[in-house]
N, C-alpha and C positions, 0 to 999 in steps of 0.2 A: 938227661935234659928233659925227656918226656915225663919221667917220674916227678921231677921238680915242678913241671907245669901242672901235673895232676894234683900235686900237693897244694900248689897255690890255688887251684880251683876249689879244692876242699876247704881250704882256710877261708877263702873269700865267701863261699856259699854258706859255710857255718855248719851245715848239717849233712853233708855228703858222707856216705859210708867210708870206712877206712880202705876199702878195696881200691886198687889202682884204676884210673879211668884213662882210656886211650881215646883220642879224637880222630875222626876221619873226615875228609872233605865232603861237600855235597856231591851228588851224582853228577858226573860230567855231562855237558850239554849234548854230547854225541850219543848219549844213551849207554855208554860203556860204564858199568859200575866199577868203582874203585875198590881195592881190597878193604874188607871190613873186619878188622880184628875184634875179638870179644873180650871184655866188654867194650862198647863204643859209644861215643857221644857225637851225634852228627846233626848237621842242619838238615831240616826235613823237607826239602823240595824233592821233586821226582821228575824223571824223564817223561816227556810227553809222547814219546814214541809208542806206537801201538804194535810193537813187535811181539814175538812169541813169548816174551818174558814180561808180562804186565805186572803192575803193582799188585802185590799179594792182597787178597780180600778175605783172608781166613777169618771166620767168625770167632770172636773171643769165647772162651768157655763160660759156662754159667757162673762160675765162681769169680770171673772177671768183673770188676766193678764198673767197667766202662759201659756206656750206653750201647744198645744194640745197633748194629749196622742193618741195612735193609735186608740182609740175608737172614736175620734172626728176629725181625719184628716187622709186622705189616705196617704200612704208613697209616698214621692216624688221620681221620678226616679233619677238615678245617674246623676249628673250634671257635666259639664266640670270643671276641677280642679280650674281654675282661676275665671271664671265667674259663680258663684254658685247661681243660682236663688233661690234655696231652702233656703240656709242660709240667703240670702238677705231678703227673705220674713219673715223668723222667726225673724230676727233682727228688721225689720220694724214693724212687728206685736207686738212684746213684748217690744221694746224700742222706737219705733217711730223714728228710725234712718236708714240711708242708710248703706249698708255694708261698704262703704268707710269711713263713719263717725265712725262706730264701730271699724274698724281697726285703724283709726286715734286716737280714744280714747285710745286704747290699747298702741299705740306708745307714746301718750302723758303721760300716766301713767308711762311708762318706763322712760321717761325723768324726771318725778317728782321723781321717786324712785332713780334715779342716783343723783339728786340734794339734796335729803333729808338729807344724812349724813352731808354734808357741812353746811346745814342750821340749823340742829338740835344742832350743837355745838355752835351756836352764841347766845349771850345775846339777850333777847327779843323775841326769837322764841317761838311760841305757837303750830302751827300745819300746815298741808299742805293738800289741797284737790283739786279736779277737779270741775270746775264750768264754764259751758258755753263755753267749748273749751279752757279754760285758766287754768293755775296752780295757785291756790290761796294760797299764803303764809300768814298765820296769824301771826301777831306780829308787833313789831316796834323797832326802835333803829338804830343808824347810821351804825353799822356793818352789820345789817340785810339788810338795804336799799342798802348798797354798794354791798352786795353779790347778791341781786335780780337784780340790774342793770347789774352786771357782767354776770349773767346767761342770761339776755335778750340780751346783746351784742353778746354772743355766739350763741343764737338762730337766731338773725338777720343775723349774718355773715354766719351761716350755710345755711340759706334760701336765702342769697345774696339779701336781701331786702334793707338794709341800711348799711351805713358805721359804724364802731365802734364808731366814734366820736359823732354820734347822741344820744348815751345813755351814756353821761359822768356822772359818779356818782355825781360829784360836781354840775352839772346842774340839775340833776333829783332826788334830795333827797326827795322832797315831793311825797307822794303816788299818788297824782293827776297827777303829771308830769310823773311818772313812767308808768302810765296807759294811757298816751295820745294817742289819735287817735286809740286806740285798737290795737296798734302794738305789745305791750309787750305780751310775752307768759306767763311769771311769773308776777303775779299781787300781790302787797303787800296790804293786807287787815288788817284793825285794828282788834284786837282781840275782840271777842264777849264780851259784858259787862256781868259780873257776870256769866255768864253761861260757692453654690459650682461649680467649673470648671469640666466638664465631661471628663472622660478618654475613650479611645477607647474600644469598646466591645471586650471581650476576648473569648466569646463562640458563636458558631453557631449551631443552631438546624439542625439535618440532617434528621430526620424522625418523624412522629407523634408518633410512638410507643416509640422511645427513649425519646421524650419530655414528653410523658404521664408518663413513669416510673420515670423519674427524678422529675416531679412535685409531684406525689404521695409520693415519698420518702422524698422530702424536705419540702413540704407544707401539703400534706394530700389530701384525696379524697372528703371530705365534701364540698359541694357547687360547685364542678367542673361539668360543663355541657359538654364540648367538648374540644378536642385538634384537630385543623384542619389546613389545608394548603390552602391558597388562595392568588392569585395576587402576588406571589413571596415571601410570608412570612408566618410564622406560627401564629396561633391565639389560645390563651388559653381563653376559654369562661367560665365564672363563673356565678352562679345564686345568689339567695337571701336567702339561708338557713343560720341560725344563731345558733351558739353554744357557750356556755360560756367557755372561755379559759383563761388561765393566760397570763401574759404579755410575749410577744415574747422576744427572745434574743436581746441583744444590747440596752435594755431599751426602745425600741419603744413602742408606745401605742398599746393595744390590738385592733384587727380589728373586723369589722362587715360589713354586707352588701357584697360588692364585694370582699373586701380583707379578706376573711374568714381565720381563724386560727385553723383549726382542726388538731388533731394529727393522724398520720397514724396508730399508735398502741394505743389502749385504755390506758389512763394514761400518754402517752408520750407527750412532748411538741413539736410543730412544730419548725423547725429550722429557718424559715423565712416566711414572708408574700407573698401573690401572687404577689404583685407589686415588692417586692424585688427580687423574683425569676425571673420575666420577665425582670427586669433591667439588669440581667447578660447576656442576649442574644441580639445580634445585629439584629436578624431577627425574633423576636417574639413580638407580640402585645397582650395587655390584653383588653378583651371586657367583657361587662356584657350583658347577654341575658335577655329575659323576665324572670321576677322573678319566680323561682320555688316555687310553693305554699307550704308553710310549713303546718304542721298539723293544726295549728291555729294561726291566728293573734289576738292579744289582744290589744284593744283600751281603753283609759281612758273612764270611764263611764260604761263599761261592768261589769256584775255581777260575783261574785265568791261565792262558797259555803264553809263554814267553818266547817270542821269536820262533814259534812253531816247534820248540825243542823241549822245554821243561815246563812244569806245571807247579803253581803255588796257589794259595788261597788269599782272597781279599780280606783285609782287616776291617777298617772303619771308614765311612765317608767323612770328609773334612772339607774345609774351605781354606784357600790361600790368603795372603795378605790383602788382595783386592776382591776377595769374595768368590774367586773362581773355584769350581768343584774339584776335589782331589780324592784319591783313594790312598789310604795308608796301608802298607804291607811290610813284609820282612825285607831288610836290607840285603841279606845274602841272596835273595831271589834276583837281584839286579846284577849279579856276577861282577862285583867291583866296578859298576858303571858301564859295563859292556852291553847290557841288555838294552834293547831299543823299544820294542813294541809289545803291548799286552793285548791279547784277544780274549773275549769272554768264552769260557768253556760251557757248552750245553750241559746244564745240570743233570739232565736225564742220563747222560753217559758217564757221569762221575761215579767212582766206587761207592761213595756215600749213598747214591741212589740205586745201587745194584749193578752199575756198569763195571767194565774191566778196562784197565789202562786209563785212557783219558777220553772225554767226550769231544765231539767235533767243535771246532771254533765257530761261534755264532755271531761274530761281529767284533769290530775293534772296540776295545775299552778305552785305551789311551796310550801314552808314551811314558817312559821312565824319565823322571826328573832327578831330584836330589836322592842320594842313597848313601848309607853308611853302615858298614859291617865291621865292628871293632872300633878302633880309635879314629880320630879325624882323618879324612881322606882314605878310609878303609885300611888304616895302618895296623900292623900287628902289634901285639903287646910289647911295650918297652921293657927293657931289662929291669928297670926299677918299678914296673907296674903302674906307672903314673898316668898312662893314657887309656884308662878304662873308658870304653865308649858304649855303643848301643847297636841295635840291629833294626834299622828302619829304612824304608824306601817310599818315595812319593810317586804315584801315578798321576800325571797331569794331562792337560789337553783332552779331557774326557769328551768322547764323541757326542755330538748333538743327538738327542733322542735317547741317550742312556740316562735313566732316572736313578740316581744313587739314593738308597734308602737308609734312614737312621735306625737301622734294625739289623738283627743277626738271625740268619736262618737256623732252624733246628733240624732241618733235613727230614721232617716227618711228612712233608708234602712238597717235594722238589718242584713240581709243576706249578704250584701256587704257594710260595712260602710266606706271603704277606700276612694272612690272618693269624698265624701262630708264631710269627717271628717275635723275638724279644726286642722291645724298643729301647733305645739308648738315650739317656737323659743327662749324662755327665761322665766324668772320670773319677776314679778312686785309686789310691795307691794300694799295692798288695800288702797283706799282713799274714803272718803265720796263723793258721787256723781258719782263715777266711774261706767260705764256700765259693767255689768258682765253677764255671762251665766254659768249654771251648768248642768252637765250630770249625770244621774244615772239610774240604772236598773229598778227602780220602776216607777217613773213619766216620765223619759226620759229627754227631753231638756227643760230648763226654763231659761228665761232671766229677768233681772231687773237692779237695781242700788244699790250700797252700801249705806246703811244708816248711819252706825257708825262703828268705829274701836276702840277696847279696850280689856278689859279682861272680860272673861265670866266664870260663875260658873255653873256647870252642875252636876246633880246627877250621882254618880258612880254606878257600878254594885252591890255594897254591900249596897246600900241605902235601908232603911226599912220604911214601913208605920208607922204612918200616914203622917209624914211630909217629909220623905225621905231626912233628913238633916244630917244624920250621916256619909255620905260618899260623901262629896262635892268635886268636882275636879275643879280647876281653870286653865284657858288656855287663850292664846292670840288669838284673832279672830276678826271677823267682822260679820255684819248681814245685811239682806235685807228683807224688808217687801213686796217686789214685786217679788222676786224669790220664787218659790214654790218647795216643795219636799214631799216625802213620806217615810215611813219606808223602809229600804233597800237601800236608796240612800247614806247612810253613806260611807265616803271614796271617793266618786266620785269627779271629778275635778271641780273647779271653774276657769274660764278663763276671761280675758279681751283682746279682739282682739286675737292675737296669743300668748299671754303671760299667764303663769300659775300664779294664784293668791292664791288659797287655796284648801282645801279639805273639803267636807261636814262633819259636825259634828252632827247637830241635828236641831230641830225646836221647836218653841214655839207655843202652841195652847191655845185657849180660847173657852171653850164650844165645843170642837171637831173641831173648825175651826182654821187652821194654821194662825198665825199672823206674824211670821217672820221665816226665815231660817238662820242658823248660820253655819259658816265655820271657821276652824282654818287657820291661816296665814301660807302659805307654806314656805316663806323665814325663818320665825322664827322656824318652826317645823323642817325643814331640817337641820338647824344649830345645833340641839340637838342630831343628830344621831352620835354615836361614829365613828370616822374616817372620817366623812363627806360623802356626796353623790353628784353626779352630775346629773342634770336633763337630760334626753334623749331629744335631739333637732332635729328638722327637718332641713336637709341641702340638697341643690341641688348640682349637679355636676358642676365642673368648665368648662367653655368654653373659647376659644380664641376669642378676639375681631376681627372685620373685618380687622382692620389694621394689626394685627399680624397673620392672618390666611393665611399664604403663605410664605412670605420672610421678614426677618428682617436683619438689618445691624449688623455686629459683634459688641458686646458690648452695643448695644442699647437695651431698654427694650422690653421684650416679654410681651404683655399685655393681660389680660383676664378679665372675668366677672363671677359673680355668680348671678343668678336670684333669687329673693325672692319668686316668685310665686310657689305654690298657697298661701304662707304666705304673710303677708303685708310687712315684712322687712326681711333682712338677719339676722340670729342669731348674736347678738353682740359678738365681740371678736373671730370671726371665722378666720381661716387661710386656705391657700391652701398649701398642702404638695406636694412638687415636688420631684419625684424620677427619676433620670436620667437613660435612657436606656443605658446599657453598663458600668455603673459606678460600679466598683467592691467593693470599700470600701467607708467609709464615711457615715454620717447620712443624711437622706433626708433633704431638705431645706424647712422650714416653712415660707411662705410668708404672711404677714398681708393682711387682706381684709378691705377696708374702708367702711363707712356707706352706700355707694351706691353700694357695691358689686364688686368694681374694685380691681384688684390685678396685680402685675407685678414683674418681676425679670430680671436681665441682661442676654442677650444672650451670648454664649461662644465666645471666640476670634477666634476660628478656623472656617473656612468656611465648608459648607456641610450640609447634612441632620442632624437635631438635634431632637432626639426622647426622649420623657419623659412621665411619667404618672403624673396626677394631681388628687388630692382628697381634698375635703373640709373637714376640721376637726374642731372640737370645743370640747376640752377636750377628752372624750371617744366617743363622737358622730362622726360618719363618714358618708359621702355621698356615698362612693363607688368610686373606681378609674376609670379614663378614660385615654386612651392612646392618646397623642397629638404629633404633630410634626410640625416643621417649617424648612424652608431653611435659612441658615445663609450665608450672602454674605458680601464680603469685598468692594463691590461697593456701592457708595452712590446713592440714588435714584435721577433721573433727575427731573427737574422742567418744567412744561408747562407754558409758559408765555403769549402765544398768540395762539388762542383767549383766553380772560379772561373768567373764569367760569361765566356762566349766573346766575344772581341772580333771586330769585323768582319773584321780581317785576321789574327786569331790562329789558332793551331792548333786543329783539331777534336779531339774526344775519341773514345776507344774506348768500348764499352758501359759504362755507369755501374753500379757495384756498390753504392755507399753515397752518401748525402747527409748532410753534416755541417754543424754550425753552432753558434751560441751563443745563450743566452737566460737567463731568470731561473730559478735553481735550483729544482727541485721542481715546475716546471710541465710541462705536456704540450705537445709540438709535434705538429701535425697537418699532413700534406702533402696537397695536392690539385693537380690539373692532369694532366700526363702521367705523374707518379708519385704514388702514394698510400701512406699509412702513418702510423704514430704512433710517438713515442718520448718518453722522459722525459729532462728536462734534469738532468744529474748535478750533484753538489755543486760541481764546479769550473766550472759554467756552460756545459758543452759537451754536445752531443747528437749522436747518429748513428743513422740509419735505413737498414737494408739494403733495397735495391731490386733485388738481383741477379735476382730472379725476374720482373722486369718489363722485358723487352727493348723499348726504345723508341729509335727512330733518327730522324735528321734534325734539324729545328729543334725543340728540346725546351724546355718551360717548366714550372716547378714553383713552387708557392706554399706558404709555410709560415706558420702562425699559432700563437700561443701560446694555450693554453686552460687554464681552471681552473673547477672547480665554482662555480656562482653568479656567474660573471663573464662579461662580454661579451668575445668573442674579440678578440685584439689586431689592430692594423693588420697587413696581410699584408706579407711579404717575398717577393720574386719573384726567381728565378734563371732565366736563359736560357742554354742550352747548344747546341752543335752536335755531334751524335754521328754518327760514321761508321757506316753500316750494314755488315753482313758481305757478303762476296762471294756472289753468287747461285750456285745449283747448276745444273749441266747434266746432264740425265739421258738424253738421246736419243743422245749420242755419247760413248763412253768414250775416255779418254786413250790414245793409241797405236793406236787401231782403224784398220782398212782399210775403205774404202768403194768399191763398184764404180761406175765412171764411167758405165756404161750403165744402172745402176739406183740412182741416188742416193736418199737418204731424202727424204720429202716436206717435212720441217720440222726445225727445231732447237727443243728444248723443255727445260724444267727448272722449278725452283721458286725463289721469291723472297719477300720480305716483301710481304704483301697491300697492294696499291695502289702498289707501287714502280714507277718508270719504268725498264724494262729496255731496255738498248741492246746490240746484238749486232754484232760486226764479225769479218771473216775477213781475216787478214793485214793488219790495220790499216784495212781498207776497210769502212765501215758497210754492213750488209746488211739491217737491220731493227730495229724497236723495238716494244715492247708494254708494256701495263700489267699487272702481275701480278694475277691474280684476275679479269681482265675476262671478259666472257661468252664471247668467241671463244677465250679461252685456257683456260677452265675447263670441262671436260667434265662434271665431277662436280657442278657447281652450288655455291652458297654454303655449303650445309650440309656437303658433303664437304670444302670448303676449310677451313671452321672447325675441323672435326675433325682434319684433317691439321696445321693450324697449331699446334694444341695439343700435338702430339707432336714438333714440331721443336725441338731444343735452341737456346738463344739464340745460340750461336756458328755456327750453320748459316744457310743462306740464308733460310729462311722456308718456309711451307707453301702459298703460293698459286702456282698454275701459270702459266706463260707459254709462248708459242711464237711463232716467226716462220718464214716459208717458207725452205727451204734455197735458197741462191743457185744460179741456173741457170747452166750453162756453166762450172762450176768446172774448171780445168785439172787434168790428172793430175799427181800429185806430192804433196809434203808441205805441210801447211797448219797454221795456228794459229788457233783459235777463241777470241775474247775476249768476255766478257760482264760487264757492270757493272749495278748497280742504284742508283737515286738516289731519295732521299726528301727532299722539300722542297728539291730542287736540291743535296742533299749526296750526292756519289757514293761508292760503295763502292770497295774495291780490286778489281781485275779477277780473274775466274775464267778460267783459260786451259786449253784442251784442244788437244793436238796430234793430228792425224789425217792419214791418207794416202788420196788418191784414186787407185785403181788403174785403169790404162788398160783399155779394152775389149779382149777377145781378138780375134785375127784370125779372119775368117769361115772356117767349115769347108767351104765350097764349095756348089755347086748341082748338080742333075742334069745340066746341060749343061756344067758346069765341074768336073772332078775335083779333089778336095782336094789340097793340097800333100803331098809325101812327106817323112816325118820321117826324118832320118838315124838310123842305129843308135846307141844309147847316149846320146841326148839326153833331156832331161826338160822337163816343162811344169809351171809353178807357177800355180795358179789361186786367187783372181782378182787377184793382185798386179800391178796395171796399170802400176806404174812399171818392171817388167821386160819386155823384149821377149817377145812370145808365141812359144813354140817351134813347130817344124813339126808339122803335123797328123799323126795316126796313119795309117799306110799301110793301105788296105783290102785284102781278099782278092782275088786275081786272078780274073777272071771267065772261065768257059768258056761256049761257045755253049750256050744253052738253060738255063743254071744261074741260080737266083734271085740278086739283088744282095744283098750284105752291107751292112747299115746300121750305121755305126760308133756305138758307145755314146757319148752326149754326156758331156763331162767333168763331174765333180762340183764343187760349190762349195768342197769341201775340197781342199787341195793333194794331188797324187798324182804318183808318178814313173812314167813310161812306159818300158818296156824290151823286150828280145827281139830276134829276128833278122828282118830284112826278108823278106817273102815272095818266093818265086821266081816270076817271071812265067810260067814254063812248067810249073809244078807242076800236078798233077791235082787233082781235087776230093776225093781221099781224106782221111779224118780225120787220118791221120798226116802229111799234107803241108800242113795248114792253117797259116797264119801265127800267130805268138804274139799273144795278145790284149793283152799289156802290162798285165795286171791287177795284177801285183805281189803283194803280200801281202793283198789284199782278198779273203778267201776266199769270202764270199757272192757277190760279183760274179763271181769266178772260176768258181764252181760253175755259176752261171747261164750264163756264157759258154761253158763246156765243154759243157753240155747243148745249147745252141743249135748249137754247132759239130758235135756228134755227129749231131744231127737233120739238119743240112744235109748232112753226108756221106752219111747214109742216103738222102736224097732224090737226091743225085747218083748214088750207086750204083744206085738203083732206075731212075733215068732212063737210065743207061748200058745196064743190062740190057735195058730196053725197046727201046733203039735197036739193039742187036746182034740182038735177036730180030726 
């Protein structure tokens, strides 16, 4: 009998190995383990006893593809919500995929699930799976080929890659053509062989006390943080507490998050939501503060203790038919309906967090409601196999103060799982080859791929040895040989990307080594719950787009967006619920959200300030409301026609003299931004505003609005331009100047536009850069710079000073200095200055080394270093006892030396002295002559003394 059951299990699963599979029941609630023959397939709950035989916590070997438990990996710090390095590493390690690829696989599975119903009904359909980033549809037949081609056309249109005509079913019937060039997302594969208008607000809040009393009376106190007054209006600030309540009046959906629905009196129903209350007041806004910490947040994958005896893992948060919060988990954890109460296990004591056995109970979670393990009523498999069921249980009556999260913990930070948890945005059916991850309180986080999908037969709690075949339960599920688990992980979530796939049921073992993990399919299981359930979904709050964040024209769309992050996509079928501030009657407006997260609704026809609250909703899931407002104008936005917007690769502009455009005749156009000014729209609908006196350079932006007395300004029109700044000025070196090599200037300086990035090069080699107007370049300070700037014409460089050091060791000869300035990375044309470095003159000698003799008739040019220095001037011949003649050093100005060389034998008489070579420099000649005469007198006097 057992062999027959095992054979049935293999046949239903489709891909089980040929080896016999024996099933054993779940661990008994007394903690006494039942015999466990090998191999075994068992439901994976675990005793909650902390006896001497705790749940094994052996760390998998490095070759094991399962994720590390806390024993072999240190907890990762909380990562940013969108860029989650820890999750990326786990997915890379376990699946060999990037985080983007993992999220894309989840989205691909979602598209496969959406397409499956239409494919399943067609003749020739066999199955569907994920393979290499494609959706593989197994089967054949003209109708199936046409449907696959239709699905691919929709995919290509959605991605805007090709036109619909490129995938004409008549042209692409063969599978080889359907898969051409790898463009098709759906690949047809042959089956395997043999195998509302707002009304005026009628209420005005007058004091915080009056508003507080009204709010508590009409809405309730739970979740309320503050009632305050600021900036001319009142603010009701709510937090994040959640309580289970019935549907509010008027049939609107029950609230959660920001729009809490508590009763002021126990057992009483609130009269309205927070958003509806605020909508009645013209001077009250609704805000959400930092979330008030509830007693406990519960994530998918956390453990719970059943009647103090056994432990399972929570699956997914959900809502019942009336919007009451629920937790979905494994049906076999309910012990065929005998389980009563579930308590939250302290995550710090769970094996996934490094604990042994089970953690302490930290508060009531809820009570068991509906459960099913196997066929209806927990029935065992019928003799004809017709009552294949599921494995699901519902925890209801969730304790007030427990905040169920639409997310799955990864066990990288058990004390604070929220920042790195994986957010859930929908469900998806399992497919072979699909990347999946599982979370549970025993092993923690484990990833792999789906191997097969089918029907599974597992031993029920009443199974008896030796074959355990007297209580076999059949269920729809899937398996993975790469995902790992341990006892106690039962009920935990299986996900693909941000989509829920199933809940953990059990594992197959061979000789004590796990060979595969098994999960029940969530979509099938949830459909068996009486009255149905809705999965709790992660939603972000709506925001206005940049175009709508300010002013819109009456009747035109008010546009907004919902971000997906930190999830990969926005939850499908989400809506934005609009509640108009001041609207007394009528239901809120639900606006659809497209696949990209965009939404819109028409602005009212009346002009003025339009206030409303917006909240993302998806069934009973809510994001929490946010207060938004726009100005509605009856004036059409003007247009800027000249200059035309600068394109990324287009030409830049020279300084702008006028800004021109079109608008409604007789209205006034007002400019703001980098240019300011006003102008009247002419009768022909054109306007022009002169801005020649406003030199602005770099990346320039200007905004134009239409104005009229008594009217709200129009929606703005914005133009963006790239304007080339003028060339900077160089003041320290003049064009054509000569510089002395032995005494170069200390720096190169000039003026530029204040704040510009100035770059200096010599002969094409960069020698320095500076910011115009910086402290080290501006000796006069900011006040002096501002005054100078005002005097600089717009076609000049600007009035802010800049300087860089003069390059050391510059060779003698001609050079070119090039200077540019850049504003917002927009560079000016270069300013070029040519200069010459003159070589240093030859040394005039030392007392021990007489200077060189200059030949008659030669000249010396000073300080032109590029010309060879001429011979030095010949000194006067010395007589014994006569004083030495000190040559006069050359002047900085050029001078010509001339005269006759002195005779070596000439006497010291004045008429025999050598020429000074002074040329036409009369003052110098006079001084020289006087010195020579005085010298001659000294010589004559000395001679006379010698003779005497």
